[in-house]
Residue, then its C-alpha position, 0 to 999 in steps of 0.5 A: x509179115x512177123x517178128x517171129x518169122x525175122x526171128x527164125x530166119x535170122x538163126x536159120x541164116x546163122x545155122x544154115x539149117x532148118x533141123x539145126x535151128x528147131x532144135x535150138x528154138x525148140x520149134x517143131x521143123x515144120x513150123x519154122x519151114x511154114x515160117x520162111x515160106x509165108x515170108x517169102x510168098x509175102x516178099x516175092x523172093x526166096x530167101x534161101x537156096x535149098x540143097x541136101x546138105x541145108x540151106x544157104x541164103x541168097x543175095x535178096x534174103x542177106x537183103x532182109x537178113x540185115x534190116x531183120x536184126x535191125x528191127x530185133x535191136x529196134x524192138x530191145x531198144x524199146x524195151x530198155x526205154x520203158x523199163x523204167x527204173x527198178x526198185x528191188x530185183x526179184x526172180x533169178x538171172x542165169x550167167x554163164x563165163x569161162x572157168x578163169x572168170x568165175x576164178x575171177x568174179x563169182x563171188x565178187x557178184x554175188x557180194x555186189x548183186x545180194x547186198x543190193x537185191x537180195x531177193x535177185x537169185x543168181x545161177x552161174x554155170x562155167x564152161x568154155x566158150x562153144x557151150x556157153x554160146x549154144x546154151x545162150x542161144x538154146x535160151x538155158x543162160x541170159x548171159x554169158x561173158x566170155x571171149x573174143x567171137x565171131x560177130x552172129x546177128x543173133x548175139x549183142x556182143x559187148x567188149x568189156x575189157x583187153x586183159x593180160x595173161x601173166x606168166x605163173x609159176x611155183x614159190x621157187x621159180x622167183x617171178x616178181x608182178x615188178x620185173x617183166x619176162x620176155x616171151x622168148x625166154x618161154x623156150x627154154x621152159x616148160x609149160x603147162x598148157x590147155x589143148x589147142x581147142x582152148x582160145x588162151x592155147x591159141x594166144x601163146x601159140x600165137x605169140x611163140x611165132x610172132x618170135x619164132x620159137x615153139x613153146x614146149x607143152x608136153x604137159x596139158x590141162x583145160x582144167x583152171x585147177x589142174x593148172x595150177x596144180x601142176x604148177x604150185x607142184x613144180x611140173x611147169x609154169x603157165x600163162x593165166x589172169x593176173x585176177x585168177x590167180x591173185x588170191x594165191x600171190x597173196x598167200x604165196x603159193x605161186x608168183x607171177x611177172x608180166x610177159x613182153x616182147x609181144x604181151x598175151x592178151x585176149x578181149x574180153x566181151x559180154x553176150x546176150x541174145x538179141x532175138x529175145x527180151x534181155x530183162x532190167x534183171x539180166x541188164x542190171x548184173x552186166x553192169x555190175x560186172x562191168x563195174x567191177x572188172x573196172x575197179x578191178x582194173x583200177x587196183x591192179x589185180x586184173x592185168x589189160x586195160x578196160x574198152 
């Protein structure tokens, strides 16, 4: 039994398919199949039930999976314990964020990292959460900052903050940060929202259902920039994190107000791979992001609270 076999077990169990695991891990399917068979032979039990549509983990396999996950976590703890105090970080860290988070942290994060570690390169990718997780598990990212996710054995998911969404409109809307707007009043407004597959839209729909209204969103935009432009030109109101539009509020191109009864909110999380080494430089980037988020919340720039 070795770590490679346990890593294969975790990925096949999550994906339910050797071919999908092969694609994610960049390892030939026969090699993965051989690792699973060797592990089953050593343990003397079947870990998966094979069928035409893939592989389903058995009861014995689930027990082994639980132990395998703990072992991978312990390995990461060992690496963390011996990492030591670094002087200046070098190399590169690939980090992925959702578009609204990118709007908030990219410049601030690069500025802080550049001041402390000028030789550390940062590569940013911005996309929906599903793409970020795929890139992370394929090894194309070291770290992802996203919104609430289902637990997965292949990922470390650390909660960072609960983020409040605020109502955003053009200057003529007269919204003010010190005057709350009841969510039910949005029934009378034209809204500019992302499509139904977007997490922000799901949160807004859930809040609307809670107060018994239907949101009028005849115009949808999955691009942050497009949403802002449509709102600025008076096509409707939207809901976004305060920090993502804070600069627009300062220069007067947008206005905003808190939404209440209920408050639309979502959990922001930091995600790293559980089955491979997370470098001290990557860990530093993650810690720096959390520090920045905390500062922005305390300054009232990012509406919400830290977890």
